[in-house]
C-alpha positions as CSV (number, residue, x, y, z in Angstrom):
1,M,28.3,-3.2,-9.6
2,T,30.7,-0.5,-10.9
3,R,29.8,3.0,-9.8
4,V,31.0,6.4,-10.9
5,A,33.9,7.8,-8.8
6,L,32.5,9.7,-5.8
7,I,33.6,12.8,-4.0
8,E,33.4,13.2,-0.2
9,A,31.5,16.5,0.3
10,R,29.6,18.5,2.9
11,I,26.7,21.0,3.0
12,A,28.2,24.4,3.3
13,A,24.9,26.3,3.4
14,R,21.2,25.6,3.0
15,A,18.3,28.0,2.3
16,E,14.6,27.6,1.7
17,V,14.1,29.7,-1.5
18,A,10.5,29.0,-2.4
19,R,7.6,26.8,-1.4
20,D,9.0,23.2,-1.2
21,I,12.3,24.2,-2.8
22,C,15.6,24.3,-1.0
23,V,19.0,25.3,-2.3
24,F,22.1,23.5,-1.0
25,E,25.6,24.8,-1.3
26,I,28.1,21.9,-1.5
27,E,31.8,22.0,-1.0
28,A,34.5,19.3,-1.0
29,A,35.1,17.8,2.4
30,G,38.9,17.5,1.9
31,A,41.6,19.7,0.4
32,A,41.1,18.5,-3.2
33,P,39.3,21.1,-5.5
34,L,35.9,20.5,-6.9
35,P,36.0,19.5,-10.6
36,A,35.1,22.2,-13.3
37,I,31.5,23.0,-14.2
38,E,30.0,23.2,-17.7
39,A,26.6,24.8,-18.5
40,G,23.9,22.2,-18.2
41,A,25.9,19.8,-16.1
42,H,24.6,17.9,-13.1
43,V,25.9,15.8,-10.2
44,D,24.7,12.6,-8.7
45,V,23.9,13.0,-5.0
46,H,24.1,10.0,-2.8
47,V,22.1,10.2,0.5
48,N,21.0,7.3,2.6
49,G,21.0,4.8,-0.2
50,F,19.3,7.1,-2.7
51,V,21.0,8.4,-5.8
52,R,19.5,11.4,-7.5
53,Q,20.6,13.8,-10.2
54,Y,20.6,17.6,-9.7
55,S,21.6,20.3,-12.1
56,L,24.3,22.8,-11.1
57,L,22.9,26.3,-10.9
58,D,25.9,28.4,-11.6
59,G,27.6,29.1,-14.9
60,P,30.8,27.5,-16.2
61,S,33.8,27.5,-13.9
62,L,37.2,25.9,-14.1
63,A,37.7,26.1,-10.3
64,P,34.4,26.3,-8.5
65,R,34.6,26.9,-4.8
66,R,31.1,25.4,-4.2
67,Y,28.3,23.7,-6.2
68,R,24.8,25.0,-5.8
69,I,21.8,22.7,-6.4
70,A,18.1,23.1,-5.9
71,V,15.8,20.3,-4.6
72,L,12.1,20.3,-4.9
73,R,10.3,18.3,-2.3
74,A,8.0,16.5,-4.7
75,A,4.5,15.3,-3.6
76,S,5.2,12.0,-5.5
77,S,8.7,11.7,-4.0
78,R,10.3,8.3,-4.2
79,G,12.3,9.2,-1.1
80,G,15.3,11.1,-2.5
81,S,13.9,14.7,-2.3
82,E,12.2,14.0,1.0
83,A,15.6,12.7,2.4
84,M,17.4,15.8,1.2
85,H,14.9,18.2,2.8
86,A,14.5,16.3,6.0
87,Q,18.1,15.2,6.8
88,L,20.6,17.5,5.2
89,R,21.7,20.5,7.3
90,E,24.7,22.7,7.3
91,D,27.9,20.5,7.7
92,S,26.0,17.3,6.8
93,A,28.2,14.8,5.0
94,L,27.3,13.4,1.6
95,L,28.8,11.9,-1.5
96,I,28.5,13.4,-5.0
97,S,29.8,12.5,-8.4
98,A,31.9,14.7,-10.6
99,P,29.8,16.8,-12.9
100,R,28.5,15.1,-16.0
101,N,26.8,16.8,-18.9
102,N,23.9,15.1,-20.8
103,F,22.4,18.5,-21.7
104,P,25.3,20.4,-23.4
105,L,24.8,23.9,-24.6
106,R,25.6,25.1,-28.2
107,L,27.2,28.5,-28.2
108,D,27.5,28.8,-32.0
109,S,23.8,28.9,-32.9
110,P,22.3,32.2,-34.1
111,S,19.9,32.2,-31.2
112,S,18.9,30.1,-28.2
113,V,15.5,29.9,-26.5
114,L,15.5,28.4,-23.0
115,V,12.1,27.2,-21.7
116,A,11.7,26.1,-18.1
117,G,8.8,24.6,-16.3
118,G,9.0,24.7,-12.5
119,I,12.2,23.2,-11.0
120,G,13.3,22.7,-14.7
121,I,14.8,26.2,-14.4
122,T,17.9,24.8,-12.7
123,P,20.0,23.7,-15.7
124,L,18.8,26.7,-17.7
125,M,20.2,29.2,-15.2
126,S,23.7,28.0,-15.9
127,M,23.0,28.1,-19.6
128,A,21.7,31.7,-19.4
129,A,24.9,32.7,-17.6
130,A,27.1,31.1,-20.2
131,L,25.2,32.5,-23.1
132,H,25.3,36.0,-21.6
133,A,29.1,35.7,-21.0
134,S,29.7,34.7,-24.6
135,G,27.6,37.6,-26.0
136,A,25.2,35.1,-27.6
137,R,21.5,36.0,-28.4
138,F,19.1,34.2,-26.2
139,A,15.8,34.4,-24.2
140,L,14.8,32.6,-21.0
141,H,11.2,31.8,-20.4
142,Y,10.4,30.6,-16.9
143,C,6.9,29.1,-16.2
144,A,5.6,28.0,-12.8
145,R,2.3,27.3,-11.1
146,S,2.6,30.4,-8.9
147,K,5.0,33.2,-8.0
148,N,5.8,31.7,-4.7
149,R,7.1,28.6,-6.5
150,M,9.5,30.5,-8.7
151,A,12.6,29.9,-6.7
152,F,14.9,32.1,-8.7
153,A,12.7,34.9,-10.0
154,D,14.4,37.6,-7.9
155,E,17.9,36.3,-8.7
156,L,17.1,36.3,-12.4
157,Q,15.6,39.7,-12.4
158,R,18.8,41.0,-10.8
159,A,21.1,39.2,-13.2
160,P,23.1,41.1,-15.9
161,F,20.9,39.3,-18.5
162,A,17.6,40.3,-16.8
163,H,16.4,41.9,-20.0
164,A,16.3,38.4,-21.6
165,V,14.2,36.8,-18.8
166,H,10.5,36.4,-19.0
167,L,8.4,35.1,-16.1
168,Y,5.1,33.3,-16.3
169,P,3.5,32.5,-13.0
170,N,0.2,30.7,-13.8
171,D,-1.7,32.4,-10.9
172,E,-1.3,35.9,-12.5
173,A,-4.0,36.4,-15.1
174,Q,-1.9,38.6,-17.4
175,S,0.8,36.0,-17.5
176,A,0.6,33.3,-20.2
177,F,3.4,31.6,-22.1
178,D,2.6,31.3,-25.8
179,S,5.0,28.7,-27.0
180,E,3.9,28.9,-30.6
181,A,4.5,32.7,-30.7
182,V,7.9,32.4,-28.9
183,L,9.2,29.7,-31.3
184,A,7.8,31.4,-34.4
185,S,9.8,34.6,-33.4
186,Q,13.1,32.7,-33.5
187,P,15.6,33.1,-36.4
188,A,16.4,30.2,-38.7
189,G,18.8,27.8,-37.1
190,A,17.9,28.7,-33.5
191,H,18.2,26.0,-30.8
192,L,15.6,25.1,-28.2
193,Y,16.4,23.9,-24.6
194,V,13.5,22.8,-22.4
195,C,13.4,21.3,-19.0
196,G,10.5,20.6,-16.6
197,P,7.7,18.1,-16.0
198,Q,7.3,15.6,-18.8
199,G,3.9,16.9,-19.9
200,F,5.3,20.4,-20.1
201,M,8.3,19.3,-22.1
202,D,6.2,17.1,-24.4
203,H,4.0,20.1,-25.2
204,V,6.8,22.5,-26.0
205,L,8.7,20.0,-28.0
206,G,5.5,19.0,-29.9
207,I,4.9,22.6,-30.8
208,A,8.5,22.9,-32.1
209,R,8.2,19.7,-34.2
210,A,4.9,20.8,-35.6
211,A,6.5,24.0,-36.7
212,G,9.2,22.1,-38.5
213,W,12.1,22.4,-36.1
214,D,14.7,19.7,-36.8
215,E,15.5,17.2,-34.0
216,S,19.1,18.3,-34.0
217,R,18.0,21.7,-32.7
218,L,15.8,20.4,-29.9
219,H,17.4,19.7,-26.5
220,H,15.8,18.5,-23.3
221,E,16.6,16.7,-20.1
222,Y,14.6,14.5,-17.7
223,F,15.5,14.0,-14.1
224,Q,12.9,11.4,-13.5
225,P,11.8,8.5,-15.7
226,A,9.4,9.3,-18.5
227,A,6.0,7.6,-18.3
228,V,6.0,4.3,-20.2
229,A,2.8,2.6,-21.2
230,P,2.6,-0.8,-19.6
231,T,2.9,-3.8,-21.9
232,S,0.0,-6.1,-22.3
233,G,0.3,-9.0,-19.8
234,G,3.4,-7.4,-18.2
235,D,7.1,-7.9,-19.0
236,R,8.4,-11.1,-20.5
237,A,11.7,-12.9,-20.2
238,F,14.3,-12.6,-23.0
239,E,17.8,-13.7,-23.8
240,L,20.8,-11.3,-23.6
241,I,23.9,-12.3,-25.5
242,A,27.1,-10.6,-24.2
243,V,29.4,-11.2,-27.1
244,R,32.8,-10.2,-25.6
245,S,32.1,-12.1,-22.4
246,G,30.8,-15.1,-24.3
247,K,27.7,-15.4,-22.1
248,R,24.0,-16.0,-22.9
249,I,21.9,-14.7,-20.1
250,T,18.3,-15.1,-19.4
251,V,16.7,-11.9,-18.2
252,A,13.7,-12.8,-16.1
253,A,10.4,-11.0,-16.4
254,A,10.8,-9.6,-12.9
255,E,14.4,-8.3,-13.3
256,T,16.2,-5.7,-15.4
257,A,18.9,-6.5,-17.9
258,L,21.3,-4.6,-15.6
259,Q,20.4,-6.9,-12.7
260,A,20.8,-10.0,-14.9
261,L,24.2,-8.8,-16.1
262,T,25.4,-8.1,-12.6
263,R,24.1,-11.5,-11.4
264,C,26.2,-13.2,-14.1
265,G,29.4,-11.3,-13.2
266,I,29.3,-8.7,-16.0
267,E,29.9,-5.2,-14.5
268,V,28.3,-2.2,-16.2
269,P,28.7,1.3,-14.8
270,S,25.5,2.5,-13.3
271,S,24.1,5.3,-11.2
272,C,20.4,6.2,-11.2
273,E,19.1,2.8,-12.4
274,Q,16.0,4.6,-13.8
275,G,17.0,5.3,-17.4
276,V,17.8,9.0,-16.7
277,C,21.5,9.5,-16.3
278,G,22.9,7.4,-19.1
279,S,25.7,5.8,-17.1
280,C,24.9,2.3,-18.2
281,L,24.6,3.0,-21.9
282,T,25.5,-0.2,-23.8
283,P,26.1,-0.8,-27.5
284,V,23.6,-3.1,-29.2
285,L,24.8,-5.4,-32.0
286,E,21.6,-7.3,-32.9
287,G,17.9,-7.3,-31.9
288,I,15.3,-4.6,-31.4
289,V,15.2,-2.7,-28.2
290,D,12.1,-1.8,-26.2
291,H,13.4,1.6,-25.1
292,R,12.0,2.8,-21.8
293,D,14.5,5.5,-20.9
294,S,14.5,9.2,-20.7
295,F,18.1,9.6,-21.8
296,L,18.3,8.8,-25.5
297,T,16.7,11.1,-28.1
298,L,14.0,9.8,-30.4
299,Q,16.6,9.6,-33.3
300,E,19.0,7.6,-31.1
301,K,16.2,5.2,-30.2
302,V,15.2,4.7,-33.8
303,R,18.9,4.0,-34.7
304,N,18.8,1.1,-32.2
305,E,22.5,1.2,-31.7
306,A,22.5,1.3,-27.9
307,F,20.2,0.8,-24.9
308,L,20.1,1.4,-21.1
309,P,19.9,-2.1,-19.4
310,C,18.7,-0.5,-16.2
311,C,15.2,-0.1,-17.6
312,S,14.9,-1.0,-21.3
313,R,14.2,-4.5,-22.6
314,A,14.1,-6.5,-25.8
315,H,11.1,-6.4,-28.2
316,G,11.9,-9.9,-29.4
317,D,13.4,-13.0,-27.8
318,V,17.1,-12.1,-28.0
319,L,19.2,-8.9,-27.7
320,T,22.9,-9.1,-28.6
321,V,25.2,-6.5,-26.9
322,D,28.8,-5.5,-27.0
323,L,29.8,-6.6,-23.5
């Protein structure tokens, strides 16, 4: 299976910054410099067989000395965040990918509104720094269950753009985020960036769509798979035609299309294998996709031009792909 190129790295520093949230500072293990950072970018972190995606906290840099990431120890952890918290200490070795950006920032819009739920603040911190540096108009709205879970409240309130930061800890009675009012106050052509738990993002994006915001101005990022309603009777087998390879492959009900392709000797780049990172995005030539990923936008799914074989399947009996 083809993987993205990895960088040997080490933990340079670690700090507990809020309840169940730890910040890790990562530097290259060798002499080679770390690749440049864009606002909204993330890295894949490989630890003990787990691969997880974490946003880079700091603003754009052509020559970063270190990367900073924040890891929430989730109650529903599938092992990745628990391993990070339990095993990584200062000087621990790990592998990371070069930064990739599935959540790019537009600096040319008349205004940007950044809305974070919980640990979803991480990519928006780098965006706020970039918007401030460019002189762009923006506001950052940061919601969390309680003040002691707001990992970066103090850092943001000391930032040069603190005037644009609004905090909403749910345990404070006077604090309530009114998404309708915030979005209604934005000028025409403003862009919305939202990151956080799926239910939180669905709510904010739903408010924006109901208010007439075009999909081209709505931006979001998942770092765990979106909930997918189970199919009646479970998954079913289907045929995958790989045109360039000249192969017709049966994808069993109990395997993914990515596993079937690999089994038949067709290598597809992959990383998270959960429909989040987009590494395995594959062009679709014929057939209707049962999209189950959190990477493609609604518009991209409707166009039916590509799918993620790590999680998505065929609605019909056959799916033809450009592989």
